[in-house]
Structure formats: structure tokens, C-alpha cells
C-alpha positions in Angstrom: 11.8 221.2 69.5 12.3 220.5 65.9 13.4 224.5 65.9 15.8 224.3 68.5 17.1 221.0 66.8 17.5 222.6 63.4 19.1 226.0 65.0 21.7 224.1 66.5 22.8 222.1 63.8 23.2 225.3 61.6 25.0 226.8 64.4 27.4 223.8 64.6 27.8 223.9 61.1 29.0 227.2 60.9 31.3 226.9 63.8 33.0 224.1 61.6 33.3 226.4 58.8 34.7 229.1 60.8 37.4 226.7 62.3 38.3 225.5 58.9 39.0 229.2 57.8 41.5 229.8 61.0 43.4 226.2 60.1 42.3 223.0 59.0 43.4 220.1 61.5 45.9 218.6 59.7 44.0 215.0 60.1 41.2 216.2 57.6 43.9 215.7 54.8 44.7 212.7 55.6 44.4 210.4 52.3 43.1 207.8 55.0 39.6 208.6 55.9 39.0 208.1 59.4 35.6 207.2 60.5 33.7 205.9 63.7 30.8 203.4 63.1 28.3 205.6 64.7 28.2 209.0 63.1 30.0 210.8 59.9 33.0 212.3 60.1 33.8 215.5 58.3 36.5 215.4 55.9 38.8 218.1 53.7 40.0 217.3 50.4 42.5 219.7 49.5 42.3 221.6 45.9 44.1 224.4 44.2 41.2 226.7 45.1 40.8 225.7 48.9 39.2 222.6 49.6 36.2 220.1 49.1 34.3 219.2 52.0 32.4 215.7 53.1 31.3 213.6 55.4 32.4 209.6 55.7 30.1 206.9 57.0 31.4 203.6 57.8 34.6 201.5 57.9 37.6 203.9 57.4 39.6 200.7 56.1 37.2 199.7 53.0 36.7 202.1 50.2 33.6 203.9 50.1 31.0 205.0 47.8 31.2 208.4 46.3 28.0 210.0 47.0 27.3 213.0 44.7 24.4 215.8 45.4 22.5 217.8 43.1 22.2 221.2 42.1 22.8 223.8 45.0 21.8 220.9 47.4 24.8 219.5 49.7 26.1 216.4 51.2 23.3 216.7 53.8 20.9 215.5 50.9 22.3 211.4 52.2 21.7 212.2 55.8 18.6 209.8 56.1 19.6 207.3 53.6 23.5 206.6 54.3 22.7 205.7 57.8 20.3 202.6 56.2 23.1 201.5 54.1 26.9 202.4 55.4 27.1 199.1 57.3 27.1 197.6 53.8 29.4 199.6 52.5 30.9 202.9 53.3 29.7 206.1 52.5 31.8 209.3 51.3 29.4 212.3 50.3 31.2 215.3 49.0 30.2 218.7 48.8 30.7 220.1 45.2 32.5 223.2 44.9 30.4 226.3 45.8 28.0 223.9 47.6 27.9 223.2 51.3 31.1 223.8 53.3 33.4 223.7 50.2 35.3 226.4 48.8 33.9 228.3 46.0 35.9 228.9 43.0 38.0 232.2 42.8 36.4 235.4 41.9 36.1 236.0 38.4 35.6 231.8 37.5 32.1 230.5 36.8 30.6 226.9 37.5 30.1 224.4 34.6 28.3 220.9 35.0 31.1 218.9 33.2 33.5 220.5 35.5 32.1 218.4 38.4 32.4 215.4 36.5 36.2 216.1 36.1 36.5 216.5 39.7 35.7 213.3 40.2 38.9 212.4 38.4 40.7 214.7 40.5 39.5 212.6 43.8 39.7 209.3 42.3 43.7 210.1 42.2 44.2 211.6 45.4 42.6 208.4 47.4 44.4 206.3 44.8 41.3 204.1 43.8 41.8 201.6 41.2 37.9 202.1 40.5 35.2 203.8 41.8 31.4 203.4 42.5 28.8 206.1 42.7 25.6 207.3 44.5 24.1 210.2 42.7 21.1 212.4 42.6 20.1 214.8 40.0 23.4 216.5 39.1 25.6 214.0 41.1 24.1 211.7 38.8 24.5 213.4 35.8 28.5 214.1 36.7 28.4 210.1 37.8 27.1 209.2 34.3 29.6 211.5 32.3 32.2 209.7 34.2 31.2 206.2 34.2 30.8 206.7 29.8 33.9 208.1 29.3 36.0 205.9 31.7 33.9 202.3 31.5 36.7 200.8 33.1 37.2 202.4 36.1 33.6 202.2 37.3 32.1 199.4 39.8 28.7 200.5 39.8 26.6 203.2 39.7 23.3 204.3 41.4 21.1 207.2 39.9 18.3 209.1 41.7 15.7 210.3 39.3 18.2 211.7 37.0 20.4 210.5 34.4 21.0 212.9 31.5 20.5 216.8 31.9 17.6 218.5 30.7 19.4 220.6 28.4 19.7 219.1 24.8 16.9 221.6 23.7 19.5 223.6 22.0 17.1 226.6 20.9 15.8 226.5 24.7 19.0 226.8 26.4 20.7 229.3 23.9 17.3 231.4 24.6 18.5 231.7 28.3 22.0 232.3 28.0 21.8 236.0 27.4 20.0 236.4 31.0 22.2 234.1 32.6 25.3 235.3 31.3 24.3 238.8 32.8 23.1 237.7 35.9 26.6 235.7 36.3 28.5 238.7 35.7 26.4 240.8 38.5 26.7 237.8 40.9 30.8 238.5 40.2 30.5 241.9 41.9 28.5 240.5 45.1 30.5 237.6 46.1 31.5 239.4 49.4 28.1 240.8 50.3 25.9 239.1 52.7 22.4 237.5 51.1 19.3 238.5 52.3 18.4 236.5 55.3 15.5 234.9 57.0 13.6 233.8 59.8 14.1 230.0 60.5 10.3 229.4 59.6 10.7 231.6 56.3 14.2 229.9 55.1 12.9 226.2 55.3 9.5 227.2 53.2 11.7 229.0 50.8 13.9 225.7 50.5 10.7 223.7 50.3 9.2 226.0 47.5 12.3 226.7 45.4 12.7 223.0 44.8 8.8 222.6 44.1 8.1 221.2 47.1 10.2 218.3 46.1 12.1 218.5 49.3 9.6 218.0 52.4 9.4 220.8 54.9 10.4 218.2 57.4 13.6 217.3 55.3 15.1 221.0 54.8 17.1 220.6 58.1 19.6 218.3 56.6 20.2 220.7 53.5 20.0 223.7 55.8 22.8 222.4 58.5 25.6 222.8 55.7 23.5 225.0 53.4 22.8 228.3 55.8 24.5 230.6 58.2 23.2 233.1 60.7 23.1 236.3 59.5 26.0 238.6 60.9 23.4 241.4 61.6 20.7 239.4 62.8 21.6 236.0 64.6 18.0 235.2 64.9 18.1 235.0 61.0 19.6 232.9 58.3 21.2 233.2 54.7 21.7 230.5 52.1 25.7 230.4 52.2 26.4 228.5 49.0 28.3 230.5 46.2 25.4 232.8 44.5 27.0 232.1 40.7 25.3 228.7 40.9 21.9 230.1 40.2 23.0 230.9 37.1 25.2 228.1 35.7 25.5 227.8 32.0 24.6 224.3 31.2 25.9 223.3 28.3 23.7 222.8 25.3 23.8 219.1 24.4 23.2 217.7 21.0 20.5 214.7 21.4 22.9 212.7 19.1 25.6 213.3 21.8 23.5 212.0 24.5 22.5 209.1 22.8 26.3 208.1 22.3 26.9 209.0 25.7 24.6 206.5 27.4 25.1 204.0 24.6 28.8 203.6 26.7 27.2 202.9 30.2 28.4 199.4 31.0 28.4 198.9 35.0 25.6 197.5 37.0 23.4 200.4 37.1 20.5 200.7 39.2 18.0 203.9 38.8 15.4 205.1 41.0 12.8 207.3 39.6 10.2 209.8 41.3 7.0 209.2 39.7 6.2 212.5 41.2 9.0 214.5 39.8 8.8 216.3 36.7 12.3 215.7 36.0 13.5 213.0 33.3 10.0 212.4 32.4 10.3 213.8 28.7 9.7 211.7 25.6 13.5 212.0 24.9 14.5 211.2 28.8 12.1 207.9 28.5 13.8 207.2 25.1 17.2 207.6 26.5 16.4 205.0 29.5 15.2 202.7 27.4 18.5 202.8 25.1 20.3 201.9 28.2 17.8 199.0 28.9 18.4 197.7 25.6 22.2 198.2 25.4 23.1 197.5 29.1 21.8 193.9 30.6 23.2 195.1 33.7 20.7 198.0 33.9 17.9 197.9 36.9 15.2 200.7 36.7 12.6 201.1 39.4 9.9 203.7 39.1 8.6 204.6 42.8 6.2 207.2 44.1 7.8 210.2 45.5 9.4 213.4 44.5 12.4 214.5 42.7 14.3 213.9 46.7 12.6 210.7 47.2 16.0 209.7 48.4 16.2 212.5 51.3 12.4 212.4 52.2 11.5 208.7 52.2 14.9 206.5 52.3 13.6 203.4 53.3 12.1 203.1 49.6 15.3 203.7 48.1 17.3 201.9 50.5 14.9 198.6 50.0 16.0 198.9 46.3 19.9 199.5 46.7 20.2 196.7 49.1 19.2 193.9 46.8 21.1 195.4 44.2 24.1 195.2 46.3 23.1 191.4 46.8 22.4 190.6 43.1 25.9 191.9 41.2 27.8 190.9 44.2 28.8 194.0 45.5 29.0 193.5 49.1 31.5 191.3 50.7 
């Protein structure tokens, strides 16, 4: 039964994307986010290279929290947590460019993490929000922190799941990987129109599970696959990963430790950080040092270490919701 449900979700996702390629309904481009109370509403935000897709939970007349997913994931990462939160504050979860149902960058272009932080500026300006609130995971958390530290007066609050800073401050380690990544990126540019390898449903679930170091539980993979896979054109019983393959070879910007330290000192908004104790990320000495620095410089920094993987918000959403709701109350973030 679970397999049939997942297949239905993937086929539905394909149908939505096909429709958008034929002609995106004008209502999806409205600056007012239309949303019922029961299920999320698919939205599309026009950009120069196409559109940014997303889904909205909650009251259309209230400004939503902007939810940002992790590297190579998509807005489906919030499918289990958002239903526990949206009645308090609506949530708009987007697919970053190249992810989920969002448009890919044009051929010849590459993806840089700091560009995702700049995308936040565009979304904020598009909806004419005076201030912005964040719910981020992994790469999405890092993008949100970068925005929150560059524009501290424009952020109401920031909720981060498992990551605060990037894991790319070891300059020698990053530079050692650059030659290989540059060559792989160049190769990926020539394959943008080729269908990637396809797999059976069981296989693609296992691949997603294993590729995240078992962080995404097998039962949780269906939420990401709904927006992150498509049926093969040659064999409709098989599926392939539909995200832009150039994402695999992103050139993560080397960041000097002094630069990172200067950034985190500028985090002043109410911040909730939830760290999965079973996650290998943000567990090194420098990440811990930066976390302690934020505690010293930001009196509104709440940190919780919780048993769970890097995707704790997806696998065990109740654990995270039970921390977010008191955070809302503590800083008077809900009406």
C-alpha cells in the first residue's frame, strides 16, 4: 500500500510539473498566496530564469515563515513538520533553484550557496515583506543565517535545524576538492538534456536513504521523492532523480574562520537551534566553538541537542514541533 501511495505521489508531481511547462496558471503568480486551511497550496514565484516553486500551509492573509530545505532535498522536507505548526504561523516552503519543482539555472551556469542567500532578498521584495522569519534545515539554515547576519534589522526570528554555518572553513580541504568538482561540473553541463539513470521504487528509496548517510529514514523518503523524482520516459515503472545534476558538484565557497566568526557575531534575532545528536554535521570543534560564541553574543539564542539524525525534523517532527511552539510563546511570535 505504501508503495502504491508513493507511486501516486510521484505521478501527481509529474503531472503538476508538466502542466506548468505548458502554461502556468496566472493565479500561481499572484502576489497574494492563496491557501486553504487543510492542505498546502502549490505556488510559483516568477524569476528571470523561470520560476521558484513552493507550497504554502496556513492562512493566506498572514505573512508566512519562509522554510528553506537542505542541499539536494526539496520543500517536501517540511511535509511532516509543517502540519504541526501552520495553525500558529503559516509556512511557505520553497524549492531552491535546481531542486524540486523549481526551474534550473540556464545551461552554462553553476550553483553557489551564497546565491541562495541572495534569493531570499528577491522573495522578500517580491512579496513586499517588511521583515522575514526563517525555518531552515542544513543548506537552508546556512542561507538563512547569512541573510540574518547581513540584514539583522530585517529578520523577526530564525529557526535552524542541525546546521548554522557551512562545513567548508578548512581551506586546504576545500581547495583539494576543487579540481575534481570543476571537471565534474563541466561534464554535467554537457548532460543537462539526458535522462539520468532510473531505478525501481525500492531502489530509489534505498539510494536516497543511503546517500544521506541513512539520515532520511526509509519511510520518510517518499516526502522528498514526490518533488524530487520523475518516471522514466523509457520505462514508466522506474524513476530517476529529477533535480539538476549540477547541484552534486556545487563549488562550496572556502570561508576563513575569521570570516565565519565575524558573521555569527552579527546574529541578533531570536534564534532556535535544534541539533540532531546522531548527525555528523556541526559536531566538529569549530562548529561547537561558534555555537558557544552565539550563546555569548545573542541572549535570545536557544539551543537544544536532541537525539536524532540530520533530518530529525522530517523523521521525528514531534520532537522539533515541541521545541518550536514554546519558542513562539517565549518571544511572543504568535498572536
